[in-house]
C-alpha positions in Angstrom: 105.7 253.7 17.5 106.0 257.2 19.1 103.1 256.9 21.5 103.0 254.5 24.4 102.3 251.0 23.0 99.7 248.6 24.1 101.3 245.6 25.8 99.8 242.1 25.7 101.7 239.6 27.9 100.5 236.0 27.2 101.7 233.4 29.8 100.9 229.8 29.4 101.3 227.4 32.3 103.9 224.6 32.1 104.7 224.8 28.4 107.9 223.3 27.0 110.3 225.1 24.7 110.0 222.3 22.1 106.3 222.9 21.3 106.5 225.5 18.5 106.7 224.3 14.9 108.5 227.4 13.7 111.4 226.7 16.2 111.9 223.1 15.1 109.1 221.1 16.6 107.9 219.7 13.3 105.2 217.5 14.9 103.4 220.6 16.4 100.5 222.5 14.9 101.1 226.1 16.1 100.4 228.4 13.1 99.6 231.5 15.3 102.6 231.2 17.6 104.6 230.5 14.4 103.5 233.9 13.1 104.8 235.6 16.3 108.1 233.8 15.8 108.4 234.5 12.0 107.5 238.2 12.4 109.2 238.9 15.8 112.1 237.9 17.9 112.3 234.4 19.5 114.6 233.5 22.4 115.5 229.8 22.3 117.5 229.7 25.5 115.2 231.4 27.9 115.3 229.9 31.4 113.1 230.4 34.4 114.3 231.5 37.8 112.4 228.6 39.4 110.7 225.4 38.2 107.6 226.3 40.4 104.7 228.4 39.2 104.4 231.0 41.9 108.2 231.5 42.5 108.8 231.9 38.7 105.9 234.3 38.3 107.0 236.4 41.3 110.4 236.9 39.6 108.7 237.9 36.4 106.6 240.5 38.2 109.3 241.9 40.5 112.5 241.6 38.4 114.2 239.6 41.2 115.5 236.1 41.8 113.7 233.9 44.4 116.5 234.5 46.9 115.5 238.2 46.8 111.7 237.8 46.6 111.9 235.0 49.2 109.1 233.3 47.3 110.1 229.7 46.7 106.8 227.7 46.8 103.3 227.9 45.5 101.9 228.8 48.9 103.8 232.0 49.7 102.1 235.4 49.5 103.4 237.8 46.9 102.3 240.8 44.9 103.5 242.3 41.5 105.4 245.5 41.6 105.6 247.0 38.1 101.9 246.6 37.1 101.1 249.5 39.4 103.9 251.5 37.8 102.2 250.9 34.4 98.9 252.1 35.9 100.7 255.2 37.2 102.1 255.8 33.7 98.6 255.9 32.3 98.0 252.3 31.3 94.7 250.5 31.8 95.9 247.3 33.4 93.8 244.1 33.1 94.5 240.4 33.9 92.4 237.7 32.3 93.1 234.2 33.5 95.8 232.8 35.7 98.2 235.1 37.5 98.8 232.9 40.6 99.1 235.9 42.9 98.7 234.9 46.6 96.0 235.4 47.6 94.5 234.4 44.2 92.0 237.3 44.0 94.3 240.1 45.0 94.2 243.1 42.7 98.0 243.1 42.2 98.1 246.6 40.7 95.5 245.8 38.0 92.4 247.9 37.4 90.5 244.7 36.5 91.1 241.0 37.1 89.1 238.1 35.6 90.6 235.4 37.7 90.9 231.8 36.5 93.2 229.5 38.5 94.2 225.9 38.4 92.1 223.6 36.3 91.9 220.8 38.8 90.5 222.6 41.8 87.1 221.3 43.0 84.0 223.5 43.4 84.1 223.6 47.2 85.9 226.0 49.4 87.0 223.6 52.1 90.0 222.4 50.1 92.3 225.1 51.6 92.2 228.6 52.9 93.2 230.2 49.6 90.4 228.5 47.6 88.0 230.8 45.8 85.2 230.6 43.2 86.8 232.1 40.2 85.2 233.4 36.9 85.3 230.0 35.3 83.7 228.4 38.4 80.9 231.0 38.1 80.4 230.4 34.4 80.2 226.6 34.9 77.7 227.1 37.7 75.6 229.4 35.5 75.7 226.8 32.7 74.7 224.0 35.1 78.0 222.1 34.5 80.2 220.2 36.9 83.9 221.0 36.6 85.9 217.9 35.5 88.6 217.2 38.1 90.5 214.3 39.9 87.4 214.0 42.1 84.8 213.6 39.4 87.1 211.3 37.4 88.0 209.0 40.3 84.3 208.7 41.2 83.4 207.9 37.6 86.1 205.2 37.1 88.9 204.8 39.6 90.9 202.3 37.6 90.7 204.3 34.4 91.9 207.3 36.3 94.9 205.4 37.6 95.8 204.3 34.1 95.3 207.6 32.4 98.6 209.4 33.7 96.6 212.6 33.7 95.4 212.3 30.1 91.6 212.9 29.7 89.6 213.9 26.7 87.5 217.0 27.7 84.1 215.8 28.9 81.8 218.8 28.8 81.1 221.8 26.4 84.1 222.7 24.4 83.7 226.5 25.0 83.9 225.8 28.7 87.4 224.3 28.5 89.5 226.7 30.7 91.8 227.6 27.9 88.9 228.3 25.5 87.2 230.2 28.3 90.2 232.4 29.0 90.8 233.0 25.3 87.2 233.8 24.6 87.0 236.2 27.6 90.1 238.0 26.4 88.7 238.4 22.9 85.4 239.6 24.3 87.2 242.2 26.4 89.1 243.5 23.4 85.9 243.6 21.3 84.0 245.5 23.9 86.7 247.9 25.1 85.8 251.7 24.8 88.7 253.3 26.7 91.3 255.3 24.8 94.2 254.9 27.2 97.0 252.4 26.3 96.4 249.0 27.9 98.5 246.3 29.5 96.6 243.1 29.1 98.0 240.0 30.8 96.4 236.8 29.6 97.1 233.7 31.7 96.2 230.4 30.1 95.7 227.5 32.6 97.1 225.0 30.1 99.0 223.0 29.1 99.4 222.3 32.8 97.8 219.0 33.8 95.3 217.4 33.6 96.2 217.0 29.9 92.6 217.5 28.7 92.2 218.6 25.1 88.9 218.7 23.3 88.2 215.8 20.9 88.9 217.8 17.8 92.3 219.1 19.1 93.2 215.5 20.1 92.2 214.1 16.7 94.8 216.4 15.1 97.6 214.4 16.7 96.2 210.9 16.1 99.1 208.8 14.9 101.6 211.7 15.0 105.1 210.6 16.0 106.9 212.7 18.5 110.6 212.4 19.6 110.9 210.8 23.0 113.7 210.4 25.5 113.0 207.4 27.8 115.0 207.2 31.0 117.1 204.1 31.7 117.3 202.2 35.0 120.9 203.4 35.3 119.8 207.0 35.1 117.0 206.7 37.6 119.4 204.9 40.0 121.9 207.7 39.7 119.5 210.5 40.6 119.7 212.2 44.0 117.4 211.0 46.8 115.2 214.1 46.4 114.3 212.8 42.9 113.2 209.5 44.2 111.0 211.2 46.9 109.5 213.4 44.2 108.6 210.5 41.9 107.1 208.7 44.9 105.0 211.7 45.8 103.7 211.9 42.3 102.8 208.2 42.5 101.1 208.5 45.9 99.1 211.7 45.7 97.6 212.1 42.2 98.8 215.7 42.0 96.8 217.7 39.4 95.0 214.5 38.3 98.2 212.8 37.3 98.4 209.2 38.8 102.1 208.6 38.0 103.8 205.2 37.9 107.4 204.0 38.4 107.4 202.2 35.1 106.6 204.4 32.1 106.5 202.8 28.7 107.2 204.4 25.3 103.4 204.2 24.5 102.7 206.0 27.8 105.1 208.8 27.0 103.8 209.1 23.4 100.2 209.4 24.7 101.3 212.1 27.2 103.0 214.1 24.5 100.1 213.8 22.1 97.5 215.0 24.7 99.9 217.8 25.8 100.5 218.9 22.2 96.8 219.0 21.6 96.4 221.3 24.6 99.1 223.6 23.2 97.3 223.7 19.8 94.1 224.7 21.6 95.9 227.7 23.1 97.5 228.5 19.7 94.0 228.8 18.2 93.0 231.2 21.0 96.1 233.3 20.3 94.9 233.5 16.7 91.5 234.8 17.8 93.2 237.4 20.1 95.4 238.6 17.3 92.4 238.9 15.0 90.5 240.9 17.7 93.5 243.3 18.1 93.6 243.7 14.3 89.8 244.3 14.0 89.9 246.9 16.7 92.8 248.8 15.1 95.1 248.0 18.0 97.7 245.8 16.3 99.9 248.6 14.8 100.5 250.0 18.3 100.8 246.7 20.3 103.7 244.7 21.6 102.8 241.0 22.1 104.9 238.8 24.4 104.4 235.1 24.5 106.0 232.9 27.2 105.4 230.2 29.9 106.1 230.2 33.6 108.1 226.9 33.4 107.8 223.6 31.5 107.0 219.9 32.1 109.2 216.8 32.1 106.5 214.7 30.5 108.2 211.5 31.5 111.8 212.5 30.7 114.3 211.4 33.4 111.4 209.5 34.9 109.6 212.6 36.0 106.3 214.3 35.4 105.5 218.0 35.8 108.1 220.3 37.3 110.1 220.6 40.6 113.4 219.6 39.0 116.3 221.5 37.3 116.3 219.5 34.1 116.4 221.7 31.0 113.1 220.2 29.8 111.6 221.9 32.8 113.5 225.1 33.2 113.7 226.2 29.5 110.6 227.9 28.1 109.4 229.7 25.0 109.8 233.5 24.8 108.7 235.5 21.8 108.3 239.2 21.3 106.2 240.5 18.4 105.3 243.9 17.1 104.3 245.1 13.6 107.0 247.7 13.7 110.0 248.7 15.9 111.4 245.1 16.4 113.8 243.0 14.5 111.8 240.7 12.2 112.2 236.9 12.2 115.2 237.0 14.5 116.1 233.9 16.5 118.3 234.6 19.5 120.3 231.8 21.1 121.7 234.0 23.9 121.1 232.9 27.5 118.2 235.0 29.0 116.1 234.7 32.1 112.3 234.8 31.9 112.3 237.7 34.4 114.1 239.8 31.8 110.6 240.4 30.5 110.0 242.9 33.4 112.6 245.6 32.6 111.9 245.2 28.9 108.2 246.0 29.4 109.3 249.1 31.5 111.5 250.2 28.6 108.5 249.9 26.2 106.4 252.0 28.7 109.0 254.7 29.2 109.6 253.8 32.9 113.0 253.8 34.4 114.3 250.4 35.4 115.3 250.1 39.1 119.1 249.8 39.4 118.5 247.2 42.1 116.8 244.8 39.8 118.5 241.5 38.9 116.6 241.2 35.6 118.1 242.9 32.5 116.2 244.5 29.6 116.2 242.7 26.3 115.5 245.9 24.4 118.9 246.2 22.6 118.4 242.7 21.2 114.8 243.4 20.1 115.4 246.7 18.4 119.0 246.6 17.2 119.9 242.9 17.1 122.7 243.6 19.6 124.2 240.6 21.4 122.5 238.1 19.1 125.9 236.3 18.9 126.2 235.8 22.6 127.3 237.8 25.5 124.0 238.9 27.1 124.4 236.6 30.1 127.3 234.4 30.9 125.0 232.1 32.9 121.4 231.6 34.0 120.3 230.7 37.5 117.3 228.9 38.9 116.4 228.1 42.5 114.1 225.5 44.0 113.0 225.5 47.6 111.8 222.2 49.1 108.0 222.3 49.5 105.1 220.0 50.2 105.5 218.1 46.9 109.1 217.0 47.5 108.4 216.0 51.1 104.8 214.7 50.9 105.7 211.0 51.0 108.1 211.2 54.0 
């Protein structure tokens, strides 16, 4: 791959590490992500720098820990750094979907952005000062459809909403599900592209972040599927620090992201959560297949690096918690896979400790850009190309930070 490669960075939102069949999750249906694993390099001990969307993403796009970026919560302003460097190197830089820049619609060094943010935001701007009408909002309006959200669902049936734990079958047109919308937009962009310059395409899927809202066909694929569960005990809950109790209570009190949490969560509750969540992942997997097909049909695939990852994961009831905001491994460990038709080790599984932000210097290496010596992230290139350090020794430890924000303190 002598010329500068195209780079496709796919980031899901809140996807657990145990959601890929090729990496041991036998209950999952992920044939397209499995392809990336089987033909590329998968890192099975990749940890985020923060169990919060914006803080984690700021690290990925700056190469620094939160204590350096000073971005700890979802409400702090930040901008990417190295996207502009790619543009200066001659890359056409495009974001389709979720980036979670603050403000949401900032350019962030990209030439083009097709912004799609949180699934559960309503269609009115009075919610908070950062709210915008994004590309998905506009498409829904043009189609004459109302966005499903906690507001519409509570209005339709408040008791059913309280019992759902954030699990809702998708109510409107399947192609207007946000993950399908983002995937279809990315495929359309690739199919229509005329430019000759190498491209950096960042695709941000809103899922499987709650609400857990798969289409009916995706959900049917998990009907009756058994999924390993880890239920918390009363002793475990009692031994957790006070912050955890406050966090669980906040999730119970405030229906965050359409999840009406409960103190008592049964095995059936957790199994339902995992099935809906798995179906959301399978929907994203199908879109990744379409994106790979579009890259192939346009003749891009031989010169493209594909990176698949997530910004953090989801407890899904483990340890009595839902969503993020804790340091449990089920929240801080995420998938990370690099794929290329050539130039990378094939089918390698690396168990070394890595940080998600290590993506940043690795992308700069692919693009022929010097990595700043001040960065705290480290390039994974020796592991990708030569298999170096595959037996350990890349990092002695990983480090994550969590700043107390409105979620942990909302019930006080």
